[in-house]
Every structure is written in structure tokens, then in C-alpha cells.
C-alpha positions in Angstrom: 10.4 11.9 -11.6 6.8 10.9 -11.0 5.6 12.2 -7.6 4.2 9.9 -4.9 2.9 11.0 -1.5 2.6 8.9 1.6 0.2 9.5 4.5 2.8 8.8 7.2 0.3 7.9 10.0 -3.0 6.3 10.7 -5.7 6.8 13.3 -4.0 4.5 15.8 -0.4 5.5 15.3 1.7 4.9 18.5 2.0 7.8 20.9 4.9 8.5 23.3 6.7 10.8 20.9 7.3 8.0 18.4 6.3 9.5 15.1 8.6 12.5 14.6 11.6 10.3 15.4 10.3 7.6 13.0 10.0 10.1 10.2 13.6 11.3 10.7 14.8 7.7 10.7 12.8 6.8 7.6 13.9 9.6 5.3 16.6 7.6 3.5 14.3 4.6 2.9 11.4 6.8 1.6 13.7 8.6 -0.8 15.2 5.4 -2.2 11.7 4.0 -2.6 10.5 6.9 -4.7 8.4 8.8 -2.1 8.5 12.5 -3.0 6.1 14.0 -0.4 5.2 13.0 3.2 1.8 14.0 4.7 2.2 14.4 8.5 -0.7 14.4 11.0 -1.8 17.6 12.8 1.2 18.7 14.8 -0.3 21.2 17.2 -1.7 20.6 20.7 -5.1 19.1 20.8 -7.8 19.0 23.4 -6.5 15.5 24.5 -2.9 16.7 24.9 -0.4 13.9 24.4 -3.2 11.4 23.5 -4.9 13.4 20.7 -4.6 12.3 17.1 -4.8 16.0 16.3 -8.2 16.6 14.8 -9.6 18.3 18.0 -7.1 21.3 17.9 -6.7 23.4 20.9 -3.7 25.7 20.2 -2.4 26.0 16.7 0.7 27.8 17.9 1.8 25.0 20.3 3.7 22.4 18.2 4.8 20.5 21.3 6.5 23.4 23.0 4.3 24.6 25.9 2.9 22.8 29.0 -0.8 22.7 28.0 -3.5 20.1 28.2 -1.3 18.1 30.6 1.8 17.7 28.4 4.5 19.6 26.6 5.0 17.2 23.6 2.0 16.3 21.4 1.2 12.6 20.8 3.9 12.6 18.1 6.7 14.4 19.9 8.2 17.8 20.7 8.4 20.8 18.4 12.1 20.3 18.1 11.7 16.7 17.0 9.0 17.9 14.5 11.3 20.5 13.0 14.1 18.0 12.8 11.9 15.5 11.0 10.9 18.0 8.4 14.6 19.0 8.0 15.6 15.4 7.4 12.9 15.0 4.7 14.1 18.3 3.0 17.7 17.0 2.9 16.4 14.1 0.8 14.4 16.4 -1.4 11.1 15.1 0.0 8.3 17.6 0.5 6.4 17.9 3.7 2.6 18.2 3.6 1.2 19.5 6.9 -2.3 18.7 8.2 -4.4 21.9 8.6 -7.5 21.8 10.8 -9.3 25.1 10.6 -12.9 24.0 10.9 -13.2 23.9 14.6 -11.4 24.4 18.0 -11.7 22.2 21.1 -10.8 22.3 24.8 -11.6 26.0 25.6 -10.1 27.4 28.8 -13.0 29.3 30.2 -16.8 29.3 30.1 -18.7 32.2 28.5 -22.4 33.1 28.5 -24.1 34.0 25.3 -27.4 33.6 23.4 -28.0 30.5 21.2 -30.7 28.4 19.7 -30.9 24.6 19.6 -31.2 23.2 16.1 -32.3 19.9 14.7 -29.2 17.7 14.2 -30.6 16.3 10.9 -31.7 19.7 9.6 -29.5 22.4 11.1 -31.6 25.1 9.4 -34.5 24.1 11.7 -34.6 25.7 15.1 -36.1 23.5 17.8 -35.9 26.0 20.8 -36.4 29.6 21.5 -33.3 31.8 21.9 -31.8 31.2 25.3 -28.7 31.9 27.2 -26.2 29.1 27.4 -22.7 28.7 28.8 -19.9 26.9 26.9 -16.1 26.7 26.8 -15.6 29.2 24.0 -12.9 31.3 25.7 -9.4 30.3 24.6 -6.7 32.2 26.5 -3.8 29.6 26.2 -2.4 30.1 29.8 0.5 27.8 29.1 1.7 29.8 26.1 0.5 33.3 27.0 1.1 35.8 24.3 4.1 34.0 22.6 3.7 34.1 18.8 0.2 35.6 19.1 -1.8 37.6 21.6 -5.2 36.7 20.0 -7.7 35.3 22.4 -10.7 33.4 21.0 -14.3 34.0 22.4 -17.8 33.1 21.4 -17.9 35.7 18.6 -15.3 33.6 16.8 -17.7 30.6 16.5 -21.0 29.9 14.7 -22.0 27.0 17.0 -21.1 24.6 19.7 -22.1 21.1 20.8 -21.7 21.6 24.5 -23.8 23.7 26.9 -23.0 23.6 30.6 -25.7 21.7 32.5 -27.7 20.9 29.4 -28.1 18.0 27.1 -25.6 17.3 24.3 -27.0 19.1 21.2 -26.0 21.5 18.4 -26.5 25.1 19.4 -26.3 27.9 16.9 -24.7 31.0 18.4 -26.7 34.2 18.0 -24.2 37.0 17.3 -24.6 40.7 16.8 -24.7 40.2 13.0 -27.2 37.4 13.1 -25.6 35.6 10.2 -26.3 32.0 11.2 -24.5 29.2 9.5 -22.0 29.9 6.8 -22.8 29.2 3.1 -21.3 25.9 1.9 -21.6 23.6 -1.1 -23.5 20.7 0.2 -27.1 20.8 1.6 -26.5 17.6 3.6 -28.3 17.9 7.0 -29.8 21.2 5.7 -26.5 22.9 6.2 -23.3 21.0 7.2 -21.3 24.0 8.3 -21.3 22.6 11.8 -19.3 19.4 12.3 -18.1 19.2 15.9 -16.7 21.1 18.9 -16.7 24.9 18.6 -17.3 25.7 14.9 -15.0 28.5 13.6 -16.8 31.6 12.2 -14.7 32.3 9.1 -16.6 35.5 8.3 -15.2 37.2 11.4 -12.5 39.5 10.0 -10.4 39.1 13.2 -10.5 35.3 12.9 -9.4 35.5 9.3 -6.6 37.8 10.1 -5.4 35.5 12.9 -5.5 32.4 10.7 -3.6 34.2 8.0 -1.0 35.2 10.5 -0.8 31.6 11.8 -0.3 30.2 8.3 2.7 32.4 7.7 4.1 31.7 11.2 3.7 28.0 10.7 5.6 28.1 7.4 8.3 30.3 8.9 8.8 27.9 11.8 8.8 24.6 9.7 9.3 25.3 6.0 6.5 23.0 4.9 5.8 22.6 1.2 2.1 21.8 1.1 -1.1 21.6 3.2 -3.7 18.9 3.6 -6.9 20.8 4.5 -9.3 18.9 6.8 -13.1 18.8 6.5 -13.4 21.4 3.7 -16.9 20.3 2.9 -17.9 22.0 6.2 -16.1 25.3 5.3 -17.1 28.1 3.0 -15.1 27.9 -0.3 -14.5 31.7 -0.1 -12.5 31.3 3.1 -9.9 28.8 1.6 -9.6 30.8 -1.6 -8.5 33.8 0.5 -6.4 31.8 3.0 -4.4 30.0 0.3 -3.9 33.1 -1.8 -2.6 34.9 1.3 -0.4 32.0 2.4 1.2 31.7 -1.1 1.7 35.5 -1.2 3.2 35.6 2.3 5.6 32.7 1.7 6.5 33.5 -2.0 5.9 29.8 -2.7 3.3 28.0 -4.7 2.2 26.0 -1.7 0.5 22.7 -2.8 -2.9 22.2 -1.3 -5.2 19.2 -1.2 -8.6 19.3 0.5 -10.5 16.5 2.2 -14.0 16.7 0.8 -15.2 13.2 1.6 -18.3 12.5 -0.5 -18.0 8.9 -1.8 -20.2 8.4 -4.8 -21.0 12.1 -5.2 -18.6 13.3 -7.8 -20.7 16.4 -8.6 -20.0 17.8 -5.1 -16.2 17.5 -5.6 -16.5 19.1 -9.0 -18.7 21.9 -7.5 -16.1 22.6 -4.8 -13.3 22.8 -7.3 -15.3 25.2 -9.4 -16.2 27.4 -6.4 -12.6 27.5 -5.2 -11.5 28.3 -8.7 -9.1 25.4 -8.7 -6.9 26.7 -5.9 -6.6 23.2 -4.4 -6.7 19.5 -5.3 -9.1 17.1 -3.7 -8.8 13.5 -2.5 -10.7 11.3 -5.0 -13.2 9.8 -2.5 -15.2 8.6 -5.5 -12.4 6.4 -6.7 -11.7 5.1 -3.2 -15.4 4.1 -3.0 -15.1 2.3 -6.3 -11.9 0.4 -5.1 -13.7 -0.5 -1.9 -16.7 -1.8 -3.8 -14.6 -3.7 -6.3 -12.7 -5.4 -3.4 -16.0 -6.6 -1.9 -17.4 -7.9 -5.1 -15.3 -10.4 -7.2 -17.8 -9.9 -10.1 -17.0 -6.2 -10.3 -16.5 -5.0 -13.9 -13.0 -3.5 -13.9 -13.8 -1.5 -17.0 -15.9 0.7 -14.7 -13.3 1.3 -12.0 -12.8 4.9 -13.1 -16.4 5.7 -13.8 -17.7 8.8 -11.9 -14.3 9.6 -10.4 -12.4 12.8 -10.0 -9.3 11.4 -11.6 -11.3 10.8 -14.8 -13.0 14.2 -14.8 -10.3 16.5 -13.3 -7.0 14.5 -13.5 -4.9 17.5 -12.6 -6.9 18.1 -9.3 -7.2 14.4 -8.1 -5.1 13.0 -5.3 -5.8 9.3 -5.4 -5.9 7.0 -2.4 -6.6 3.4 -1.6 -7.3 3.9 2.1 -6.8 6.5 4.8 -7.2 7.1 8.5 -11.0 7.6 8.1 -11.6 4.5 5.9 -9.5 2.1 8.0 -11.3 -0.6 10.1 -13.2 0.6 13.2 -13.4 4.2 12.0 -16.7 6.2 11.5 -16.3 6.3 7.7 -14.9 2.7 7.6 -14.7 1.5 4.0 -11.4 -0.4 3.7 -10.2 -1.9 0.5 -9.8 -5.7 1.1 -6.3 -7.0 1.3 -6.4 -9.2 -1.8 -7.4 -6.3 -4.0 -4.9 -3.8 -2.7 -2.0 -4.6 -5.1 -4.5 -4.1 -8.0 -5.7 -0.9 -6.4 -2.2 0.5 -6.0 -1.3 -0.4 -9.6 -4.4 1.6 -10.7 -3.3 4.7 -8.8 0.5 4.5 -9.1 1.2 3.4 -12.7 -1.2 5.5 -14.7 -0.6 9.0 -16.1 -3.4 10.7 -14.3 -3.7 11.7 -10.6 -1.3 12.2 -7.7 -1.1 9.0 -5.7 -1.0 8.8 -2.0 0.2 5.6 -0.2 -1.3 4.8 3.2 1.2 4.1 6.0 -0.1 0.7 7.1 0.0 -0.5 3.5 3.8 0.0 3.5 4.7 -0.8 7.1 1.8 -2.9 8.4 -0.1 -2.0 11.6 -2.1 -3.5 14.5 -4.4 -1.9 17.0 -7.4 -2.5 19.2 -10.6 -0.4 19.4 -14.3 -0.8 19.8 -16.6 -1.4 16.8 -20.0 0.1 16.2 -21.5 -2.8 18.1 -19.5 -1.8 21.3 -17.3 -4.9 21.2 -13.5 -4.6 21.2 -11.6 -5.9 18.2 -8.0 -6.4 17.5 -7.1 -5.4 13.9 -4.1 -6.5 11.9 -3.3 -4.7 8.7 -0.6 -6.5 6.7 1.9 -4.7 4.5 0.5 -4.9 0.9 2.0 -7.6 -1.4 4.7 -6.1 -3.7 4.0 -2.5 -2.5 7.7 -1.5 -2.7 7.9 -2.8 -6.3 4.8 -0.9 -7.3 6.1 2.4 -5.8 9.5 1.9 -7.5 7.7 1.0 -10.8 6.2 4.5 -10.7 9.6 6.0 -10.0 11.5 4.2 -12.8 9.0 3.0 -15.4 5.6 4.7 -15.4 6.4 7.3 -18.1 5.4 8.2 -21.7 2.3 7.6 -23.7 -0.4 5.4 -22.1 -2.4 2.9 -24.2 -5.4 1.3 -22.4 -6.7 -2.2 -22.9 -9.9 -2.1 -20.9 -11.7 -4.6 -23.0 -12.6 -7.4 -20.5 -14.7 -7.2 -17.4 -12.2 -9.1 -15.2 -8.8 -8.5 -16.8 -7.6 -5.0 -17.9 -4.2 -3.6 -18.8 -2.3 -0.7 -20.1 1.2 0.1 -21.4 3.4 3.1 -20.7 5.7 3.5 -23.7 8.6 5.2 -21.8 10.3 8.5 -22.6 13.8 9.6 -23.5 15.1 9.0 -20.0 13.0 6.0 -18.8 12.1 2.6 -20.1 8.3 1.9 -20.1 6.2 -0.8 -18.6 3.2 -3.0 -19.3 0.6 -3.5 -16.5 -2.0 -6.3 -16.5 -4.4 -7.2 -13.7 -7.2 -9.6 -13.0 -9.9 -9.7 -10.3 -10.7 -13.4 -11.2 -8.7 -16.1 -12.8 -5.1 -16.0 -14.1 -5.2 -14.2 -17.5 -3.2 -12.5 -20.2 -3.5 -9.5 -22.4 -2.0 -8.9 -25.8 -0.7 -5.3 -25.8 1.5 -3.1 -27.9 4.5 -1.8 -25.9 6.1 -0.3 -28.9 8.5 -1.2 -31.7 11.5 0.2 -29.9 11.2 -2.8 -27.6 11.1 -5.4 -30.4 13.1 -8.5 -29.5 13.6 -7.4 -25.9 13.0 -9.6 -22.9 10.5 -8.5 -20.2 10.2 -9.7 -16.6 7.5 -9.3 -14.0 8.9 -6.6 -11.5 6.4 -7.7 -8.8 7.9 -11.2 -8.8 4.5 -12.8 -9.1 5.4 -14.6 -12.3 8.9 -16.0 -13.1 8.8 -16.7 -16.8 10.1 -14.0 -19.1 8.4 -12.6 -22.3 9.9 -11.5 -25.6 8.3 -8.6 -27.5 7.7 -9.4 -31.2 9.0 -7.5 -34.2 5.9 -5.3 -34.3 6.3 -4.3 -30.6 3.5 -6.5 -29.3 3.6 -9.2 -26.6 1.0 -11.3 -24.7 1.4 -10.2 -21.1 0.1 -12.6 -18.4 -0.9 -11.9 -14.8 -1.8 -14.2 -11.8 -5.3 -14.8 -10.5 -6.7 -11.9 -8.5 -3.5 -9.9 -8.7 -1.2 -7.7 -10.9 1.9 -8.1 -12.9 4.2 -5.2 -14.0 6.3 -6.1 -17.0 9.6 -4.2 -17.6 12.5 -4.7 -19.9 15.6 -6.4 -18.7 
């Protein structure tokens, strides 16, 4: 069966231990729909306790089990509820993809004094102060957990830099350690060196840190039985670290753990390709270039649909591309806000779900809808309503039942494109046609084995049926600014 992942959260997902219960209750529905993997948010205690989305991790070993940061459960629930949620997915043969945040730690327990130098935020290779002693929360002792699961205590030697110094202005401070190694080597030269992102930046060259993170990976798998990992902020982490960490994780678990990295560089395909090369293909990446094209196409009704896959990872490395329409970073009011407009989303989902290349990932609000309030970049508060995407269930099910076999493309018109999947020995095929302008139609060859058969639009957008001619061809229509998926009766 064709695999489909879902990101089962967004930035503003409800708290109060809602999510893990919701996952458990949704397992049957997701399975019937055709979802084969569920990506869950960071499950460990964050610096904001029960309010934290999870991307400011405090204690990786606290999955909602210890009284730390003012709460026992995380925003999403208790450890017991988390383990039960994963178990309920496993019972339906749905894989669990866990969110792994190993770039930084936040919410240290004690202040430490050490030497550091302030750097230019726009060019982190440029020092803008002399070496000085600063004080920062770099000591992590985990008083609520103690030595349970691990007795490792983090200190300033475990970090390359911080963005907080007691009694001083907010800035980026590079830690001066006994080795004097400075920032780690990464792929991108954005901001001179983009090793530092936020909070306390983890020093992955420290052998004790690597040993601890390898131990944690095995422990996490032993506790939960996850099937894959989504790796946060990999553009800020040396490729060498994740090559070693994933190799060790796979060896320790005896499983070919799936991995997808978040290297968000919309419009810079060469950086994604360089990261894949430097990690020797040990992980997939989210196709931020395709998401950028989908966003631009949704904002521009004159967009040439023949160019939708130009300069995308799914075109250059189809076996390493996880394709997305939106995610928690691109949704409205987020820092990397670049949402795909609602009218274009059915087209976008057809493009990632019904073609042979790429591993598609559906975004939670697109299946369930969502509403939330937050402040925009202008400081004003906005209330956002994200509607469930038109015909999203039918598009996911079309992948499950019909998107098989040879693919023939008909990308011969700027505003109306289509393709057919001929089907295989076990599955009937489909014909997909979409338009970003007027109602249109596309003559396409579905195959002689369908000669004389009647086809209907699975999305329900069009009611008339079509008969395939004796040569295996038919003229497949679609509505204005939308998509139709034609399948045999």
C-alpha cells in the first residue's frame, strides 16, 4: 500500500493533555483513511512545562513522568498516555514518527560562570567583544528526575554558545572551551555560520554528549517502540553527528529506523542536495523547495503549473523527499509563515498524494480544521480559522486504493495539467486533472485494459461519468481552480 504520513499537531494544538488521548481515539479513523505513519510532536518536558510546544527541550528523559517545570504531564499528556497512544497506532499497523530536538537545550537549573565572546548576530564568525566571563543557565541537574534513566548532568562544556548572560544584554555568546573549537562545521554559510539557533546550543563534538545522546536514543526506543524520527533543525547541526547518531540508533534497535530531517531552505535546492550528500543518504528531507512552489502558485493565479516541480527535491531525489503542503512553521502567524492558500490546497494535495515520487505528509489542520489566536509580526492579535481541505479524505483514499502503476504525465498546458496511473495487478488506476484557472479538460491515455469502462470523479466535484474509448483514451474534465480524480466504477 502507498504510504501516507500525517503531522498530527500544529503550533497551536490544544494543551491540557488533549493530544495523546486524541491520537488513541483517532487510530481507527486514520487506518481506514489510509494513513500509514503518524508524526507526533516533541514528547519530552520543555522549558515551558505544560505550555511548551516542545521545541525548547529541557529534559529528554521526562516524557511526562516527573514533576519538573511546574508540571508532571507535558502539554500533550502523561508518559502513560503517550505510550498508550503509540500502542493504539501500532495495533492498526500505523508507524509512529517521533520528533527529535537535539540542536539545543533550554531551562537550565543552575547558573555557571565561564568565558565567552559576544558575536555579531548577522555574522557569527565575527567577534564583537573581548573574551569575558559571563554567567548563564547551562547547568542541568534535573532535580525532579534525579538519576532515573541517566545520571548525566549537563554543564557549559556541553554547549557551543548561549543567548542569555545574567545581567547583560540579550545577544549570542560563543563559549570559549578548553579545546577552543568555536562553532561546529555545517553546510550553510548563512549568517557566517548558522550552528547557533537558540537557547543553549549543544556541542556535538563533545564525546560525553554524543555518548549520552546515543544512550537516550536507545532508551527512547525501548520505552516507546517508535518506528521513525523527525529530526529538528538539521541545518544547524553538523552532518557528521547525525550520520553517527542514526547509525548507532539503527544498530542498537536492530531496526531500519526511518529518518526525515527538517532542513528548511525554501528556494535553495542545492543546500538540501548538499546535506543529503554529506550525510550519505542516511535520512530523507522535507521538500521545502516544493512547499515554496506550492505557496507561490497559490498566491499567483497566473502561475505556470508546468513549473510546479522545478528545482524541487522530489524531482532531483525522489527517494529522499518527504513532500508537504504546510506544517507548523509555515502556518499563519508563525516566523516562517508561508501558507498555501485554501483554494489551491486540493490541487497541492493531489500533486503530493497521487504521483509516484515522494513520501507525502498531510498537515493536521488540513484534515481536521483548526482555529487559534496569536499576535502577528505587527503586534496585533489575530484569530485564525483553518478550514478542512475540500475533498481531503477522498484524495488520501485515492492514494491508498488507486495511485499505482505506470505514470504518464500530460504537463502540456500552463493552467491545466494531468497524469494517469495505469494501476497494477492488485489495484485499479486513476486519472488526475487539475486547473488553476478555468474549468478545463485533458485527453489522456489510461490504458486499453479500461476500454469501454465508465469512470467517475472520486472527489465529487463533477457528477457526469466518462467512458474510455476502445484505444484506452478519454477526455477527462476538471472544475475551475480545482482537481478531479477519475476512477473506474
